[in-house]
C-alpha positions, -999 to 999 in steps of 0.1 A, spaced: -615 -39 -307 -628 -45 -341 -616 -13 -362 -647 -7 -382 -645 31 -376 -608 31 -387 -617 12 -419 -644 38 -426 -618 66 -421 -595 48 -445 -624 45 -471 -629 84 -464 -592 92 -470 -591 70 -502 -622 84 -518 -609 121 -510 -575 113 -528 -594 100 -558 -614 133 -560 -592 150 -587 -581 117 -606 -583 121 -642 -590 95 -668 -554 100 -681 -541 95 -647 -563 62 -642 -546 48 -674 -510 58 -662 -487 30 -647 -488 25 -609 -460 13 -588 -470 -22 -590 -455 -41 -621 -477 -44 -649 -506 -25 -633 -520 8 -643 -539 28 -613 -571 16 -630 -561 -21 -621 -553 -11 -586 -586 6 -582 -604 -23 -600 -588 -46 -573 -594 -25 -543 -633 -23 -556 -638 -58 -565 -622 -68 -531 -649 -45 -514 -675 -61 -536 -666 -96 -527 -662 -87 -490 -695 -72 -488 -710 -101 -504 -694 -124 -479 -706 -105 -449 -742 -98 -463 -746 -136 -469 -732 -145 -435 -757 -123 -420 -784 -144 -437 -766 -175 -423 -752 -185 -458 -715 -194 -462 -699 -184 -493 -661 -182 -503 -647 -148 -510 -640 -156 -546 -657 -185 -558 -638 -198 -589 -669 -212 -604 -685 -178 -606 -659 -152 -602 -626 -149 -622 -608 -125 -600 -580 -116 -625 -604 -116 -654 -627 -90 -633 -597 -67 -627 -588 -67 -663 -623 -61 -676 -630 -31 -652 -596 -16 -652 -604 6 -682 -631 23 -665 -633 62 -665 -622 80 -634 -657 88 -625 -668 51 -630 -640 40 -607 -651 64 -579 -687 53 -583 -680 17 -581 -655 20 -552 -680 43 -532 -707 19 -538 -690 -12 -524 -673 7 -496 -709 18 -485 -722 -17 -487 -695 -32 -466 -699 -4 -441 -735 -9 -437 -733 -48 -435 -707 -44 -408 -731 -22 -389 -756 -51 -387 -730 -76 -373 -737 -86 -337 -712 -116 -334 -678 -110 -348 -668 -145 -342 -695 -157 -365 -679 -183 -388 -671 -173 -422 -652 -193 -451 -623 -168 -450 -588 -165 -435 -591 -173 -398 -628 -184 -401 -643 -154 -382 -664 -125 -395 -640 -101 -378 -612 -111 -404 -630 -93 -432 -625 -58 -411 -589 -64 -409 -584 -74 -443 -601 -45 -456 -582 -22 -434 -548 -36 -449 -562 -35 -485 -574 1 -485 -543 17 -468 -517 -5 -486 -532 -2 -521 -538 36 -515 -500 39 -516 -498 19 -546 -521 44 -564 -495 71 -559 -524 95 -558 -514 116 -526 -515 89 -499 -480 77 -489 -467 54 -460 -463 86 -438 -502 88 -438 -506 53 -422 -519 55 -386 -498 41 -360 -524 15 -349 -526 3 -386 -488 -2 -386 -490 -21 -355 -518 -44 -371 -497 -47 -402 -467 -58 -384 -487 -86 -364 -501 -98 -398 -469 -96 -418 -444 -108 -393 -449 -144 -410 -427 -130 -438 -398 -129 -415 -374 -158 -419 -367 -180 -390 -341 -164 -365 -351 -128 -374 -372 -104 -357 -381 -66 -358 -384 -42 -332 -399 -8 -326 -392 5 -292 -404 -20 -265 -424 -40 -291 -410 -70 -310 -423 -92 -338 -406 -124 -348 -382 -146 -329 -344 -149 -331 -313 -132 -322 -310 -111 -354 -330 -79 -353 -342 -52 -376 -351 -22 -357 -369 11 -367 -403 28 -362 -434 10 -365 -443 28 -398 -408 20 -414 -409 -16 -404 -446 -19 -417 -436 -3 -450 -407 -25 -454 -426 -59 -444 -454 -49 -468 -431 -44 -497 -439 -6 -501 -405 5 -491 -369 -8 -492 -361 -5 -457 -336 23 -461 -331 37 -427 -339 6 -408 -310 -6 -386 -297 -41 -389 -292 -66 -420 -325 -67 -437 -330 -103 -448 -351 -114 -479 -387 -118 -469 -412 -148 -473 -443 -147 -493 -474 -127 -483 -493 -144 -455 -522 -165 -469 -547 -185 -449 -582 -199 -451 -597 -202 -486 -583 -171 -501 -565 -174 -535 -528 -165 -532 -521 -133 -553 -493 -133 -580 -461 -120 -566 -463 -87 -587 -498 -81 -572 -494 -92 -536 -515 -75 -513 -536 -75 -482 
């Protein structure tokens, strides 16, 4: 199942969390090194714009990359828009969230080819799901890992298992990700928080190894380590 409704709910939760955000809070540091909350919001907003552009173009039969280096400087856009007021951030994020949801509502073939990740239009939905929930935690605006839905945590583990070194697996109940004799065990939420770098893994059972880089496939430009994301 393609979780468009789940992403719409994630959008709703994020927008609600931003309702009372002030300009001063937007300028304050976020948990991501070197980034303010404004940088996080600028990133999530521009990612929504880029995904909406990609889906809208795909519906017209046009293939475009998520970020065309000839026309879009992703880091430059983030720096240029991070200083928006709280109201400007809210309006921009809402505009592109609505655009993206409206574009998905017109999709009839989720296997349609796009120039992104696994090459299927469905990948845009899963990417946005990760983008919104994970960076909502980075905003430190009332949403935490405890708010992540269980089905999202399971998806995050499916996606992030590639960060595990060879010989190490994680397990939550009867579900196991990765391969090898060494295991790290815990709840799906705690494991997803650890593999996503949003928790240090305290409370998990087993020796926690160093993790590999964020999974990257397709044409997406790898983020810098301090700004890794969905």
